[in-house]
C-alpha positions, 0 to 999 in steps of 0.5 A, a space after each residue: 804291238 811292236 811284234 804285231 809291226 815287225 809281222 806286218 814289215 816283213 810280210 810287206 817286205 816279202 810280198 814285194 820282193 816276191 813281186 820284184 822276181 828274179 835279178 840273181 847271177 847264174 852262179 847263184 846256186 846253194 853250193 856256191 853260196 855255201 861257207 863263211 862270208 864276211 860283210 865288206 860293205 854294208 851299204 854305205 861303202 864302208 864297214 861302221 865298227 859296230 859291224 867289223 866281223 859280222 857275218 854269215 855262215 851257209 851250210 850244205 844241210 840249209 841251216 845258216 847263222 849270223 856270227 860277229 867276231 868278239 873283242 877276245 877273237 872268238 866268234 859269237 852267234 847271234 842268229 840261226 835258221 834255215 835258207 833256200 837259194 833258187 835262182 838267185 833268190 835267197 829266202 831265210 828264217 829263223 826265230 826272230 826274223 824271216 826275209 828273202 832277197 836277191 843274191 849276186 855271188 861272182 867268185 868270192 864276193 856275195 851281193 844281198 840286195 836286201 840284208 835280213 841282219 843289216 838295216 840302213 839309217 832309214 831302217 829298211 833292209 841295207 844292200 850289202 856286199 860280203 867277202 869269202 872267208 
């Protein structure tokens, strides 16, 4: 029952995002997205302790992974999948996750309007900011 609810919520999110249209920057191209990004604002103006070291790594082959720094300094990969980026709109898919969002890339800053891996206090995807490492 919970899986059905999650799938319905993600389907609703994808439909809503599709209806919203663009909004990303001209710089938001696959080449500018490639690399490693670390969370600098989780939507609350700060990064809570449990999200310290959280980030994404986007590869040129269209794959992504979500990373977090462990206490021993090692990286833990906990989500993986594939992505496409077209006209400032990012679509991410993985084993247990699928979503899309408008993105803005400006220099070393990446803004995800609705982050597929971080939820706000209301349970909705959070607007997050990352910095390039």
